[in-house]
C-alpha positions as CSV (number, residue, x, y, z in Angstrom):
1,M,100.9,29.4,-52.5
2,V,97.7,28.7,-52.7
3,L,96.0,28.3,-49.6
4,L,92.9,26.7,-48.6
5,Y,90.8,28.3,-46.3
6,L,89.4,26.4,-43.8
7,V,86.5,27.6,-41.5
8,C,86.9,26.6,-37.6
9,M,83.7,26.3,-36.1
10,D,84.4,26.3,-32.7
11,K,85.9,29.6,-32.6
12,D,84.2,31.2,-35.7
13,Q,86.9,32.4,-37.3
14,R,88.6,31.9,-40.5
15,I,92.0,30.0,-40.7
16,K,94.7,30.0,-43.4
17,I,96.4,27.1,-43.8
18,P,98.5,26.0,-47.0
19,R,97.7,23.5,-49.3
20,Q,100.7,21.5,-48.4
21,I,100.1,21.5,-44.5
22,A,96.6,20.3,-44.7
23,S,97.3,17.7,-46.7
24,R,100.6,16.5,-44.4
25,Y,97.7,16.2,-41.6
26,A,94.9,14.9,-43.8
27,G,92.6,12.8,-42.0
28,L,93.6,14.2,-38.5
29,T,92.6,16.6,-36.5
30,A,94.6,20.0,-35.7
31,A,95.2,21.9,-32.8
32,V,96.1,24.9,-34.3
33,V,96.9,28.6,-32.2
34,G,97.7,31.4,-34.0
35,N,97.8,30.7,-37.6
36,K,100.0,27.8,-37.0
37,V,99.4,23.9,-36.6
38,V,100.8,23.2,-33.5
39,A,99.9,19.1,-32.8
40,A,97.5,16.7,-34.8
41,G,96.1,13.6,-33.4
42,A,93.6,11.2,-34.2
43,T,91.1,12.6,-31.8
44,T,90.1,16.4,-30.6
45,S,90.9,15.2,-26.8
46,E,94.7,13.5,-28.5
47,A,95.5,17.3,-30.6
48,I,94.4,19.2,-27.3
49,T,96.7,16.8,-24.9
50,K,100.0,17.4,-27.6
51,A,99.1,21.2,-28.1
52,K,99.0,21.3,-24.3
53,K,102.4,19.9,-23.7
54,Q,103.9,22.4,-26.2
55,F,101.9,24.9,-24.3
56,P,101.4,24.2,-20.7
57,K,100.0,27.2,-20.1
58,M,97.6,27.6,-22.5
59,K,93.9,27.8,-21.8
60,D,91.6,24.9,-23.1
61,E,89.5,27.5,-24.9
62,D,92.3,28.9,-26.5
63,I,93.6,26.2,-29.2
64,A,91.3,26.2,-31.8
65,V,90.6,22.6,-33.0
66,M,89.6,21.1,-36.8
67,T,89.4,17.9,-38.0
68,L,91.1,18.3,-42.3
69,P,89.1,16.0,-45.1
70,P,91.2,13.3,-45.8
71,K,93.2,13.4,-48.8
72,T,91.6,10.8,-50.9
73,G,87.4,10.4,-52.1
74,V,85.1,13.1,-52.5
75,W,85.3,16.3,-50.1
76,V,81.8,16.6,-48.7
77,L,81.0,20.9,-47.4
């Protein structure tokens, strides 16, 4: 399995996201707990709200949030 490495800037940690997961959530903001995408939404607040519904005791600062690049077009790094 080829891994796509994304950097979550607010937590300053590397999170390994498999390429097929990254393409599933392309163009969306993903909420990550541990190394697992637990929710996704069009905005950061939507992704965090969905994640908090699954993990009600989790604090906002314990949920990493990243915006995944869209599938089409050129990736600017």
